[in-house]
C-alpha positions in Angstrom: 67.8 -82.8 -65.4 69.1 -79.2 -66.6 67.7 -75.9 -65.7 69.1 -72.7 -66.5 70.3 -69.8 -64.7 70.5 -66.3 -66.0 71.8 -63.3 -65.1 71.7 -60.6 -67.0 72.9 -56.9 -67.0 75.1 -56.1 -64.4 75.7 -53.4 -65.0 79.1 -51.4 -63.5 81.9 -48.7 -63.5 85.6 -50.2 -64.2 88.9 -49.2 -64.8 90.7 -52.0 -67.5 91.8 -51.3 -70.9 95.2 -50.8 -72.4 95.3 -46.9 -72.3 96.7 -45.0 -69.8 93.2 -42.7 -70.2 91.8 -45.8 -69.4 93.3 -46.5 -66.0 92.5 -43.5 -65.0 88.7 -42.1 -66.3 87.5 -45.3 -66.6 84.2 -46.8 -68.2 80.7 -48.4 -68.5 80.0 -52.8 -68.1 77.7 -55.0 -68.8 78.6 -58.5 -67.2 76.3 -61.6 -68.1 76.0 -64.3 -66.6 74.6 -67.9 -68.1 74.8 -71.4 -66.3 73.2 -74.4 -66.7 72.3 -76.5 -63.1 70.1 -79.0 -62.2 67.5 -76.9 -59.4 65.0 -79.5 -59.5 64.8 -79.8 -56.1 65.4 -75.5 -55.4 62.0 -75.8 -57.3 60.0 -77.6 -55.2 61.9 -77.3 -51.6 61.2 -73.6 -51.9 65.1 -73.7 -50.6 68.0 -71.4 -51.5 70.7 -74.0 -50.5 69.1 -76.1 -53.4 70.4 -73.7 -55.9 72.5 -71.1 -57.1 72.4 -68.2 -55.2 72.4 -65.1 -57.9 72.9 -62.7 -55.0 76.5 -64.5 -55.3 77.1 -64.4 -58.2 76.2 -60.6 -58.8 78.6 -60.2 -56.4 81.5 -62.5 -57.0 80.8 -60.6 -60.9 81.6 -57.3 -58.8 84.4 -58.0 -57.3 86.3 -60.1 -60.2 85.5 -56.5 -61.9 86.8 -53.9 -60.2 90.3 -55.2 -60.0 92.2 -53.6 -62.8 93.1 -55.3 -65.1 94.4 -54.4 -69.7 92.5 -57.2 -71.1 88.5 -57.8 -70.7 89.7 -61.4 -71.8 91.3 -61.5 -68.2 88.5 -59.8 -65.9 85.9 -62.3 -67.5 88.0 -65.8 -67.2 89.0 -64.6 -63.5 84.9 -64.3 -63.3 84.5 -67.6 -64.8 87.0 -69.6 -62.8 85.4 -67.9 -59.6 82.0 -68.5 -60.3 83.4 -72.9 -61.0 85.6 -73.1 -57.5 82.2 -71.5 -56.0 79.0 -73.4 -57.1 79.5 -76.8 -57.5 76.5 -77.1 -59.1 77.6 -75.2 -62.4 76.6 -78.0 -65.3 78.4 -75.3 -67.7 79.0 -71.8 -67.4 79.3 -68.9 -69.8 80.4 -64.8 -68.6 80.2 -62.7 -71.8 81.4 -58.9 -70.5 80.2 -56.4 -72.9 82.9 -52.5 -72.6 80.6 -50.2 -73.8 81.9 -47.2 -76.4 85.3 -48.6 -76.7 88.3 -46.6 -77.7 89.2 -48.0 -81.2 88.7 -44.8 -82.6 85.8 -45.1 -84.3 82.0 -45.2 -84.0 81.7 -48.4 -82.1 79.0 -49.2 -79.6 80.4 -51.4 -77.5 82.9 -54.7 -77.8 82.0 -58.0 -76.2 84.6 -61.5 -74.6 82.3 -64.9 -73.9 84.1 -67.5 -72.0 82.1 -70.8 -72.0 
């Protein structure tokens, strides 16, 4: 059986971007994580060890987002790789990073990348 866990709207302030100013000023980001797994045992036993711990997912996202990168593609790949390494129970994974109000010389709400 396949089940889905979504951790949506992880709000962070980080310092990613190619511009020098972005390394100093930073910006707002939202990360969403979509995990296919099998949590049938957890649903029957009420045992956290039988599923993916949301706290650990959130911590991985926060830790990787705290490491500066020029590209959100790079940060997204680090989050994706680390999740696959940490959780054997992942069947498939998608990580989405949204950069709010990007400095791209236009009226743009956000840019985003998705990996997975």
